[in-house]
C-alpha positions in Angstrom: 101.0 16.6 -39.5 98.0 15.5 -37.4 97.5 19.0 -36.1 97.8 20.5 -39.6 95.1 18.1 -40.8 92.7 19.2 -38.0 93.2 22.8 -38.9 92.7 22.2 -42.6 89.6 20.1 -42.0 88.1 22.8 -39.8 88.7 25.5 -42.3 87.3 23.5 -45.1 84.2 22.6 -43.1 83.6 26.3 -42.2 84.0 27.3 -45.9 81.8 24.5 -47.3 79.0 25.0 -44.7 78.9 28.7 -45.4 78.9 28.4 -49.2 76.4 25.6 -49.6 73.2 27.0 -51.0 70.1 27.1 -48.8 71.9 26.9 -45.5 72.6 30.6 -44.9 70.1 32.5 -42.8 68.1 35.3 -44.1 69.8 37.8 -41.8 69.7 41.3 -43.4 73.0 42.5 -42.1 75.8 42.0 -39.7 75.1 42.2 -36.0 77.6 43.6 -33.5 77.4 42.5 -29.9 79.2 43.9 -26.9 79.0 43.0 -23.2 80.8 42.2 -20.0 80.4 39.7 -17.2 81.6 40.4 -13.7 82.1 37.2 -11.6 83.3 36.6 -8.0 86.0 34.3 -9.3 87.1 32.8 -12.6 86.4 29.1 -13.0 86.8 27.5 -16.4 85.7 24.0 -17.2 86.0 23.0 -13.5 89.4 24.7 -13.2 89.9 27.6 -10.8 91.8 30.2 -12.8 91.7 33.0 -10.3 90.2 33.3 -6.8 89.2 37.0 -7.1 86.6 39.1 -8.8 87.0 39.0 -12.5 85.7 41.2 -15.4 85.2 39.5 -18.7 84.4 41.8 -21.6 83.4 40.5 -25.1 83.0 41.9 -28.6 81.6 40.0 -31.6 80.2 40.4 -35.1 77.9 37.9 -36.6 76.4 37.5 -40.0 74.5 34.6 -41.7 75.5 32.1 -39.0 79.2 33.1 -38.9 80.5 34.9 -35.8 83.9 36.4 -35.1 84.6 37.5 -31.6 87.0 38.3 -28.9 86.6 37.6 -25.1 88.8 38.7 -22.3 89.3 38.0 -18.6 91.0 40.4 -16.2 91.3 40.0 -12.4 90.1 43.0 -10.3 92.6 42.1 -7.7 95.8 44.2 -7.4 97.9 41.6 -9.2 99.2 41.1 -12.7 100.3 37.5 -12.7 99.7 35.2 -15.6 96.0 35.4 -15.3 94.9 37.8 -17.9 93.4 36.1 -21.0 92.2 37.1 -24.4 90.4 34.5 -26.6 89.5 35.0 -30.2 87.0 32.7 -31.9 85.4 32.0 -35.3 82.2 30.0 -35.4 79.5 28.9 -37.7 76.0 27.8 -36.6 73.6 26.1 -38.9 70.0 26.3 -37.8 67.8 23.4 -38.9 64.1 23.9 -39.4 63.1 22.0 -36.3 65.2 24.4 -34.1 68.1 22.0 -34.0 71.4 23.7 -34.6 74.9 22.5 -35.4 77.9 24.6 -34.5 81.6 24.4 -35.5 84.2 26.7 -34.1 87.9 27.5 -33.7 89.3 29.3 -30.6 92.7 30.9 -30.1 93.7 31.1 -26.4 96.2 33.8 -25.5 97.6 34.9 -22.1 99.3 38.3 -22.4 101.0 38.2 -19.1 103.1 35.1 -19.8 105.9 37.3 -21.3 105.6 35.7 -24.7 104.9 38.3 -27.5 101.5 38.1 -29.2 103.1 37.6 -32.6 104.9 34.4 -31.4 102.9 31.5 -32.9 105.5 28.8 -32.2 104.3 25.2 -31.6 105.1 23.5 -28.3 108.1 21.7 -29.7 109.8 24.7 -31.4 113.5 25.0 -30.7 112.9 28.5 -29.5 110.2 27.5 -27.1 106.4 27.4 -27.2 104.4 30.3 -28.6 101.7 32.5 -27.1 98.7 30.8 -28.7 96.9 27.5 -28.2 94.4 26.7 -30.9 91.3 24.6 -30.1 88.7 23.2 -32.5 85.1 22.4 -31.4 81.8 21.1 -32.7 78.5 20.4 -31.2 74.7 20.1 -31.6 71.9 21.7 -29.8 68.5 20.0 -29.6 65.0 21.4 -30.3 63.0 23.6 -28.0 61.2 20.6 -26.6 64.5 19.0 -25.6 67.3 21.6 -25.7 70.1 19.4 -24.8 73.5 20.5 -26.2 76.5 18.3 -26.6 79.9 19.8 -27.6 83.4 18.4 -28.0 86.7 20.3 -28.2 90.3 19.4 -28.9 93.6 21.4 -28.8 95.2 21.1 -32.2 98.1 23.5 -31.9 100.7 24.2 -29.2 99.5 21.5 -26.8 101.7 18.4 -26.7 98.9 16.3 -25.3 96.2 17.4 -27.7 93.9 17.6 -24.7 90.2 17.2 -25.4 87.1 18.2 -23.5 83.4 17.2 -23.8 80.4 18.9 -22.2 76.6 18.4 -22.2 74.2 21.2 -21.1 70.5 21.1 -20.4 68.7 24.4 -19.9 65.2 24.8 -18.4 63.2 27.4 -16.6 61.5 27.3 -13.2 59.1 30.3 -12.9 61.3 33.4 -13.5 64.6 31.6 -13.0 66.6 30.1 -15.9 68.6 27.0 -14.9 71.3 25.1 -16.7 72.7 21.8 -15.5 76.0 20.7 -17.1 78.6 17.9 -17.0 82.0 18.0 -18.6 84.8 15.5 -19.0 88.4 15.9 -20.1 90.2 13.2 -22.1 93.4 13.7 -20.1 96.9 13.4 -21.5 100.1 11.7 -20.3 102.1 14.2 -22.4 100.4 17.3 -20.9 98.3 16.4 -17.8 98.5 19.9 -16.3 96.2 21.3 -18.9 93.0 19.8 -17.3 94.8 18.3 -14.3 94.4 14.7 -15.4 96.2 12.1 -17.5 93.1 10.0 -18.2 89.4 10.5 -18.8 87.8 12.2 -15.9 84.7 14.2 -15.1 86.0 17.7 -14.1 83.0 20.0 -14.4 79.7 19.2 -12.9 77.1 21.7 -11.7 74.2 24.0 -12.2 73.8 27.7 -13.1 70.8 29.8 -12.1 70.1 33.1 -13.6 67.3 35.7 -13.2 66.8 39.3 -14.0 66.8 41.7 -11.1 64.7 44.8 -11.8 66.8 48.0 -11.0 64.4 50.6 -12.5 61.4 50.8 -14.7 63.4 50.1 -17.9 66.6 48.5 -16.6 67.1 44.9 -15.3 70.4 43.3 -14.3 70.9 39.6 -15.1 72.2 38.0 -12.0 73.6 34.4 -11.9 74.8 31.9 -9.3 76.8 28.8 -10.4 77.6 25.8 -8.2 80.5 24.0 -9.8 82.1 20.7 -8.7 85.3 19.2 -10.0 85.0 15.5 -9.0 88.5 14.7 -10.2 90.1 16.9 -7.6 87.1 16.9 -5.2 86.7 20.7 -5.1 83.6 22.8 -5.4 83.0 26.5 -6.1 80.1 28.9 -5.7 80.4 31.8 -8.2 78.2 34.9 -8.3 78.0 36.9 -11.5 76.1 39.6 -13.4 76.1 40.8 -16.9 76.2 44.3 -18.4 
């Protein structure tokens, strides 16, 4: 019942925010975005998913603050274990006049190599076993240009016995031609499902900095190159991840 209420409240919030007069942007039409990141290893919220190069394509369509997208992660190693991932999200961002924005979103996490069929939406306690999808709700606020701090919170509301939650703060800034982003993230932990974030109580699991700059390849083509230094203080591990975007 608690999970059903979360889902219902999120859907109502998305609907109300989009229908309220005066809060839709003046965007003239839908915008379709495609892209791909290639990273030296896949680290998510301080958790090392795969210690091998990973390609992460994305496709999304946005209109009037709403965005529907899909994002994938595939290892480039010669291995097909349970590491492939396809996430689908629906979000709404409301831009306030002073450049502050508020975002609400719902994300479906799906791992195709687990052997569970895509159409299986069982909850974790189903008699036939858990399904292939974990649903997460999130919300956050991004500050104005003068102080662009963003704070987001997320909670699993379906197919996670522990209803694990995660919170992250980011602060981007620029030094000459390099864009930097410092971040800190903490997991609520769960005694019912501690494996999700590797903790059964509140712990900082994601701390670091990401640097990105454009590398000029030719007169009209630049390649965004990034380096991320990530620490997980909870398990006392750090990672250095190289990435570029297409």
